[in-house]
N, C-alpha and C positions, 0 to 999 in steps of 0.2 A: 408676564408674558400670557396669555389666556389658552388652557391646553384646547386642542380641536375635540370638538365631540365626537363619543362614541360611532364607529361605524354599524350601521344596523342591515345595511342593504349593499353588496356585492355585485355588479352585475357581469353575470356567466352566460352571453347569448347560446352557448350551445346547451343550456339545461332547461329540457323541458318543463323540470316544476318548475323554475321562477318566469317563463316566458312562453305564452302563447303564437304562434305566429302565423300570416297570413288570415288574420279575423281582429276586426275590434269591433265596438259598438258604438262605435263615432262616425263609423258609415253606415248607409242604412242598411238595416237587415245585417249586418254583421260586416257587410260588402258581397262581393268583391269592388264595385266599383261605388264612386260617388263625385260622378260630373257634377251635381249643383254648387259641388265647393269649389269647382274651376278645377276641377283634377282627373287627368287620364288614365289614373291607377286601375290594375286590375291584382288584387293582392294574390299573391301566392304564396303557401306556406312552405315552397321548396328553399331547404337550408339554403341553398347556395348565393340566395338572395338575400340573407338575413344573419345567419349564425353565426357565421365568422367575425360581427359586428362591423364588416363593409356591407353595408346597405346598397344593394344595385337595382334598375331599373333597365331593362331592354325590349325595346319596342316590339310590338304585337304585329301579326298581318292584318289586323283588324283596326289597327291606328291606334288602338287601347296600349297600356303600357305595364308588362309585368313589374310589379314592387314587390320591395322588403318593407314587412312591417314586425314591429316585434312589441306585444302587450302583457302586461302583467294582470292584467283584468283574465277571468275566466283559465290562469295557472290554476296547480296543484298549492301553490305558497298562495298567491293571491296577494301580493305585496302591496301596499298603498302608501304613497306619500301623505304624509301627517301636518297638519301647522306645526311650526316652530321648525321643520324638520330644514337640511341644509344639503341640497343636491350638488353634487363636482362630477364634472366631463371634461373630457378633452377629445375631440372632436376634428378630422382635415375634413374643410367646406370641398364642395365640387365644382367642377370647373364648366359644368354642359351650362348653357342657355335654358332652360326649362327646366331644371332637376330645383328639386323644393325639400331640403332637410331640414326635418326639426325634430326636437324632444320636446313632449309637451303630459299631459296629465288630463285627465277625463275619468267622469262617473256619471251613471244615470242620466244622460243626454246634457251632460254640463260639467262644471269645477275643471273649466280648462284653465290651467297656468303653461303657457310657452317658455320655457327656458331660453330656447331659440328658435328661430326661422330663418332663413338665408335666400336670397336668390342673385344668383350670380350675373344679373344684369344690370342689380344694384350692388356693384363690387364691393365697397366698402360699407356696406350697410347690412346689420344686424337688427330682429325685430324681437324684441321682448314686450310681451302682453300677458297682462291680467285678465281675462276674459269675465273671470268670477265680480269682481270689483270696476269694470270697466276702465282701465287705464292702458297706458303702451307708450312704448319708448323707439322711436327709431333711431340706431345710435351710428353715428360713421365714424370711423374709424380704421387709420391707415396700415392698421395691424390684420385688417379684415382686408382678404382678398383670395377669387375662385383660389384652390391647393391650398392654402392655409393652414395651419395647425393652431385651433386656437385653445383656451383653457377658461370654461365657464362654470361659474357658481351662482346657485342661485338658493336663496334666505325665505321661505315660503313663513313670513312672521305674520300674525296676526293682525296686525296695523300696518302693517310694509313689506310687500314682496320687492326684495332688495336682488340685483342682478350685478354679479362680478365679470369685469374680462380681461383675462390674462392677468387678473392679481390686482385690480383697479376695481374701485365701486362705480359702475357707471350708471346707474336707476336706481333711486328707492321710490317707488308707487304712493307711499302715506296711507295705501289704503289697505292693504292685507288681505287676508282670507277668510278671519274670523277662527273665532275658538274651535269648532266642532268640523272644520273643513278636512276631507281626505278625500285621496282620487289615485286611481290607476296612472300607472305610467306607460309611454308608448314612444316607441323609437323607429323611425319611421323615414324613407324616400319617396318623396311624393314627384307627381308631373304636373306640370301646369299644362292648362288646357289653350290660354290665350285669351282670357279674361283680362284678369287683373296682370298678370307678366306674361312675358313672351313663350308660348310653345317652343317645344325642341327645332331645333335648325335641323332643315334636310341634310340627310346625310350623317347625321346624329342617332345611332341606333342603341347606344349602353350609355348609361353614368351609372357613377359613384359615390358614396363619402362615407367615411370612417369614423366608428366610435371608439377610441383605444380601452376608454375606461369609462366606467360611470358607477360612481356610489353614491350614498346617503346616510348623512350623518344625524342623530337624534338627542337629545338630551334625557337619555332614560335615566331613571330613579334607581337609588341603589338597592340590592335585593335586599 
């Protein structure tokens, strides 16, 4: 049996050296809003929205939502995922219509790989996407539903990005990311504006999802 690769990054969401809160260059001007991507988000650096590993969104009086986002971009450590790395995470999916949780990568306006996206209006479906090489999979699974805990594993291979769900392989895109790819991590909870998925229902004023752990493994050369 092959031994697992060494861990090179273990997420500590409380760490200001690892993570920057409430700002991302994946949003125009670094945020705080991104309406062109059908998001009601108003990013906030308030620790209550992300630093516990529970990512919150709360309705504002202006119709937008204060939302939690953490990224390694611009942080003191500036960690980037590289070609060949393996990301593992355990997440609890949100229940509320309009919630849009994701773990993804970003650098210089591109380099996006979606470890997962989820929308509770499609309760049994996870979205896996390689935007670098233009492939995706809508994966239906009975283990996926609002409020479910799911285990995710993504291998950022040079020739194929491979996704695993609850210990089973579910999608190998056969495209990969190439040898020189690297990108920052983003973990966040967005809120849909209604163009592609329903906006939050009347009376819903708060939503959340949880990331209990996230780590990255790498085949590091011996010293």
